[in-house]
N, C-alpha and C positions, 0 to 999 in steps of 0.2 A: 887303318883305312881316314882319306879323309870320304867328306859329306862329298866333293863332289863327284869322285871318283864313283864314292857310291850309286848317285844321281844315272851316272856315265853308266855304269853296271847293268840298271835297273831299266834306261832308254836302249840298251843294248836288249839285254832280254825281254823287252818292249817289242822291239822292232823283231826278233828272232819270231817270235808267236805268231806276229805278220804274215810275215813268208814262210813258215810249217805254213798253216789257212790256206795260201796260196797254195800252196803247194799239194797239196790233199787237196784243192780244187780242180786244181790243171789233169793231176795225175789220177785219179781215184776211175775212170771212164775207162781209162788202161790198163786199172789192176786188174779192174775188176775181165777184162776180156783179156789179158792173161794170165792172171787166177781160171780162168773154167778152159783155158786152154791147156797149161800145164799141168794142173791139175784133179783136175772133175773130166777133163776129157768132152763136156759140156757143148753147146750150144755157145760159141762164144760170143755173139751178138745177142742184145733181148730186142726188145723192139724198144725198150725205154730201159733207163738207168736202175727207175723204181723196177725194173721186172727181177734182177736180178735180187730182188728179197726172197725169192721163191727158189732158190739155186745153194747152191755151194759154197757160194761168196755174201751168204745174206751180214754173216759177223760182221767182215771187212764194208759191206754197204752201211751197216748201222751204226757201226763202231766213226765210219770217218764225218756221217752226218753229226754225232753225239760229241765227237771231238770238235764239231766247227759251234754248234751251241753252246756248248762250254766256254771256249773262245768267246761268244756272242755275249752273252750271259756279262763276264768279265771283261767289255772292253768296255773302255774310256775312254769318252772321246774330249773336246771342247768342253760343251753344253750340255745343260739333263738331256736336251732334246737327242742330240748324239747318244748319249746313253740310256734313253727309251728306245729309243732306236733300234740299238744294239741288242736290247733286249729283248724285243721285240721280233728280230733275224731266230734267236738261239729257242726261241716257242717254238713259232714253225717249224722249223728246222729236225724240233727236238718231235711235234710233227707231223712230217714226212718217215722218220723211224720208225714211233711208232704206232701209226695207223696208215697198214702198204699200201696199196694199188691194189688191188681185183685181180685175182691170176686169169678169169674168163673176162670178158666184158658179157654186158655191160656190165658198167660201173655198181659196184652194190656200196652202202651208206659211207661202210668206214672208205671205202674208196675215193669216192665225192671228200670223202674230210680229206683223205691226202691231196687228193688235185686240188683245192681251192689252201691246204699250206702251203702247196709243193708254188703254186704261182702268186701269193702273197712272197712266199718269199725271194723267189727271184726278183721281182717287180723291187722288195729290199733294199736287195745289192746293187738294183742299179743306182736305187736310192739315195747308193754307201758313196758311188761312184762316184755322180753327176750331180750331187746337189752339196753332202760333206765334205767329201775327201778334195770338193774344190775348193773351199775353203781359204779366203789368203789375207795377209796385211796386207797395209798398202803401197809397198815396195817389196813386190814379191820378186825374187832368183826367179835370171832365166830358169832352172833347173824344174822352180816350179810351179812355169807358165807348163812346158816342155810338159812337163808330170800331168799337170790339168788338163790338156789332149787327153794324154793316153788314159784318163779316167773319165772324161765326156764319152770320147769310142767305146772304152770298157763298157759299161755304162750303156749308150746305146746300141750296141750288139746282144744283150742282152737282151736288151727291150725286143725288138725287131727277133730274137728268136721265139721268144713267147709268142708276138701275134702270128709268126706262121707253123707255129703249135697246135695254137687256136684255129686257125686257118686249113691248116692238114686236118683240124680233129671234122668241120666245120663242113668240108668239100668237098676230100679228096679221101678223108677213112676210110676202110672197110670194113669190120670186126675180122674179118681170115688174112688181111692179108698180108702178106709176111715184109711188108716193111721197115724197115731202120730207121726211117727220118725224123722221127722224134727222138730215138737212140741218141741220132749226131748234133741233131737241134741243144741237147739238154746237155751235148762235149762241149758244143762252143759256149754257151751259154756258163758252164764251169772256167773255161778256158781263160770266158773276160775277167769271171768272177779273180781268179787267179789271180791273168796280169795287175787287177789292180791293186788285188792286195800285197801281190810281190812288189809293188810300184813304193803302195806306199809306207812297206820293212823297208827300202831305203836300198832296196835293188837297182832299180831303173832308175839313172836322174837324180842320184841324190843330190846335198847340199853341202860342201864341205867341210 
């Protein structure tokens, strides 16, 4: 096999991993819902995605986070800053999985760690989309410019969802409420994360 062929295969493998991470983010909330419905006959939609830790879908929830974390740890960007950002994202993804949210309110110490890890993790994902993925050379292609628009929209969507969750918890949240607002806000943020990584993986507007 020629060195060029090896390089091409490695490139496609790396793009495939990016796509896989994107699909994990997009599909995770819906897999959790469907799994609860078809396998466990339980309450399909929890108040938050993290609440699935206390359901029969715990292994899927934790496994998906660990898969994302593993990729982030091995992510190689264009600079050391990119790599350190990926390592931090992986670290906080592990924190989300290993420090579960509290089963009941108010949040205990472990639940508080979970909340901090989740908040920072999503902010890092937004930073990836807005600051890292939009980097470009002096003569970007039209496809690259289109991808940059997607990255910025996805990053802003994640930030808006996080702000909405904070506002909800501070002004509209009642402990006994059965609202699923946080679940759907987190779902939108995960979809935005997934679309951003699918775009980075060459699924949307790839260069020829």
